[in-house]
VEXVO-453758 format. One record per residue: residue in three letters; x, y, z of N, C-alpha, C in turn; residue number from 1. Coordinates in pm, whole numbers, plus 50000, padded with zeros to 5 digits. Layout:
! residues N
   res     n_u     n_v     n_w    ca_u    ca_v    ca_w     c_u     c_v     c_w     n
   ALA       X       Y       Z       X       Y       Z       X       Y       Z   NUM
...
This chain:
! residues 102
   res     n_u     n_v     n_w    ca_u    ca_v    ca_w     c_u     c_v     c_w     n
   MET   54615   48549   49894   54590   48600   50024   54725   48648   50047     1
   GLN   54828   48585   50092   54927   48637   50134   55024   48724   50062     2
   ALA   54952   48725   49930   55046   48880   49870   54964   49009   49874     3
   ILE   54831   48988   49929   54714   49120   49922   54767   49149   50087     4
   PHE   54780   49060   50213   54789   49090   50353   54930   49030   50419     5
   SER   54969   49062   50485   55033   49022   50583   55085   48889   50629     6
   LEU   55151   48838   50665   55112   48668   50731   55058   48717   50828     7
   GLN   55070   48804   50958   54996   48782   51067   54847   48878   51039     8
   SER   54832   48961   50918   54647   48960   50928   54616   48829   50894     9
   VAL   54654   48720   50767   54657   48634   50708   54607   48500   50882    10
   GLU   54684   48523   50913   54633   48447   51046   54534   48542   51102    11
   ASN   54536   48661   51176   54415   48679   51232   54255   48631   51173    12
   ILE   54308   48690   51042   54134   48674   50925   54118   48540   50941    13
   ILE   54200   48397   50940   54203   48313   50987   54172   48242   51119    14
   GLN   54181   48271   51221   54138   48275   51346   53998   48311   51375    15
   THR   54002   48455   51332   53844   48487   51343   53711   48430   51381    16
   PRO   53659   48356   51518   53567   48308   51461   53461   48326   51433    17
   LEU   53380   48239   51343   53229   48264   51330   53115   48309   51436    18
   TYR   52996   48336   51357   52925   48364   51465   52885   48187   51451    19
   PRO   52829   48192   51585   52808   48026   51639   52678   47955   51564    20
   SER   52550   48017   51589   52370   48021   51490   52421   48049   51397    21
   MET   52414   48025   51277   52414   48080   51156   52265   48008   51112    22
   ILE   52197   48138   51076   52028   48106   51027   52016   48110   50899    23
   GLU   51940   48068   50807   51918   48073   50690   51850   48224   50631    24
   ASP   51967   48249   50543   51898   48411   50478   51744   48458   50445    25
   ARG   51664   48513   50462   51568   48515   50370   51467   48663   50384    26
   LEU   51418   48665   50237   51423   48790   50237   51227   48817   50324    27
   VAL   51278   48919   50355   51161   49030   50467   51108   49173   50391    28
   TRP   50962   49181   50388   50928   49342   50341   50892   49396   50434    29
   LYS   50919   49481   50486   50920   49537   50635   50798   49602   50628    30
   LYS   50737   49611   50541   50582   49702   50555   50483   49606   50606    31
   GLU   50509   49499   50578   50421   49437   50610   50440   49306   50759    32
   ILE   50270   49294   50802   50354   49224   50972   50380   49048   50905    33
   ASP   50344   49000   50833   50361   48835   50833   50507   48856   50715    34
   GLY   50520   48974   50685   50706   48986   50594   50701   48946   50469    35
   GLU   50580   48916   50396   50546   48827   50243   50541   48984   50161    36
   TYR   50598   48956   50064   50556   49087   49991   50438   49043   49887    37
   SER   50367   49166   49808   50254   49094   49765   50295   49276   49662    38
   VAL   50199   49265   49542   50188   49366   49418   50110   49462   49486    39
   ARG   50013   49404   49534   49880   49482   49664   49934   49564   49731    40
   ASN   50017   49518   49837   50091   49575   49932   50171   49674   49895    41
   ALA   50239   49648   49762   50358   49756   49735   50233   49830   49696    42
   TYR   50143   49807   49581   50077   49888   49545   49951   50037   49683    43
   ARG   49965   49973   49743   49887   50008   49819   50018   50179   49946    44
   MET   50129   50062   49951   50263   50138   50025   50220   50320   49936    45
   CYS   50287   50271   49749   50356   50380   49650   50230   50459   49764    46
   MET   50082   50482   49750   49950   50498   49705   49968   50612   49854    47
   GLN   49975   50533   50047   49976   50608   50073   50145   50702   50093    48
   GLU   50173   50670   50024   50372   50751   50034   50389   50851   49926    49
   ILE   50305   50837   49831   50349   50927   49705   50227   51027   49681    50
   TYR   50095   50923   49643   49980   50996   49619   49939   51080   49753    51
   ASP   49887   51187   49787   49807   51207   49921   49676   51222   49868    52
   ALA   49600   51147   49923   49442   51066   49902   49382   51135   49979    53
   SER   49419   51224   50043   49319   51272   50179   49185   51340   50171    54
   HIS   49213   51433   50069   49086   51483   50003   49008   51356   49942    55
   PHE   48991   51305   49981   48905   51148   49928   48814   51104   50057    56
   LYS   48899   51144   50128   48815   51034   50321   48711   51109   50341    57
   ILE   48573   51104   50371   48514   51103   50415   48485   51082   50506    58
   SER   48430   51145   50651   48467   51062   50764   48312   50974   50748    59
   GLY   48289   50905   50856   48186   50806   50864   48193   50656   50884    60
   SER   48136   50570   50881   48142   50423   50888   48090   50330   50767    61
   TRP   48159   50430   50666   48129   50383   50526   48187   50182   50486    62
   ASP   48200   50134   50582   48211   49991   50599   48104   49905   50622    63
   ILE   47968   49994   50656   47829   49913   50716   47740   49911   50588    64
   ILE   47764   49979   50504   47712   50007   50366   47717   49875   50305    65
   TRP   47901   49847   50269   47893   49731   50218   47866   49600   50286    66
   ARG   47857   49585   50399   47828   49495   50453   47667   49446   50485    67
   LEU   47608   49553   50424   47467   49523   50435   47418   49387   50324    68
   GLU   47258   49296   50322   47280   49174   50199   47151   49247   50152    69
   MET   47199   49341   50039   47147   49401   49935   47245   49373   49801    70
   PRO   47130   49378   49673   47273   49408   49542   47383   49431   49565    71
   PRO   47481   49400   49552   47649   49561   49514   47584   49648   49457    72
   ARG   47468   49640   49334   47434   49814   49279   47438   49851   49377    73
   VAL   47360   49829   49495   47238   49914   49552   47317   49960   49668    74
   LYS   47379   49897   49732   47501   49909   49805   47678   50029   49700    75
   ASN   47633   50049   49624   47685   50136   49523   47607   50283   49538    76
   PHE   47492   50259   49456   47462   50404   49483   47431   50423   49586    77
   ILE   47412   50376   49716   47404   50429   49853   47514   50503   49900    78
   TRP   47612   50416   49804   47778   50506   49884   47760   50629   49761    79
   ARG   47729   50616   49647   47777   50760   49528   47675   50821   49666    80
   ILE   47563   50810   49699   47475   50924   49733   47577   51009   49871    81
   GLY   47603   50873   49965   47661   50951   50037   47810   51028   50038    82
   ARG   47848   51005   49914   47985   51103   49896   47967   51179   49773    83
   ASN   47798   51240   49759   47766   51275   49689   47854   51296   49519    84
   CYS   47804   51207   49506   47978   51154   49342   47828   51111   49250    85
   ILE   47658   51182   49280   47583   51065   49161   47612   51163   49008    86
   PRO   47652   51140   48899   47649   51250   48803   47498   51294   48753    87
   THR   47423   51399   48863   47365   51491   48822   47369   51570   48731    88
   ARG   47310   51596   48640   47325   51773   48551   47367   51814   48632    89
   MET   47338   51890   48726   47381   52024   48819   47523   51973   48817    90
   ARG   47595   51801   48897   47736   51804   48943   47796   51820   48794    91
   LEU   47766   51710   48734   47795   51726   48524   47873   51881   48491    92
   ARG   47762   51969   48523   47809   52112   48481   47943   52143   48565    93
   ASP   47903   52131   48688   47971   52189   48775   48143   52169   48748    94
   ASN   48098   52039   48662   48263   51969   48652   48302   51939   48485    95
   GLY   48254   52088   48427   48279   52116   48315   48222   52064   48189    96
   VAL   48122   51955   48191   48062   51898   48114   47970   52001   48072    97
   ASN   47948   51980   47943   47812   52035   47877   47731   51964   47827    98
   CYS   47634   51983   47939   47475   51918   47917   47340   52070   47941    99
   ASP   47218   52024   47913   47146   52144   47941   47100   52067   48079   100
   ILE   47043   52222   48127   46957   52203   48248   46860   52223   48248   101
   VAL   46723   52121   48261   46600   52111   48294   46578   52188   48382   102
């Protein structure tokens, strides 16, 4: 070390006090309250920051549908009706699918 620094600098470096209370380092994922990383949370963050999905959002209390006591396929059907995404012939044609309208 003396070849790189002067004798006075070496003394100053050695005499520098260290931080008195050292805690062990740990990895922290700042995007979560608990600091734990998960692929799910990283994916959610990427989707929010990279992909603008605001045009998919329709106002309403959609969580009420998912709390209903009924088969999942019925809940899904109600949700599709509310979101206007039932693949009717008219909607399919509007989206470029070639089908006959009766």
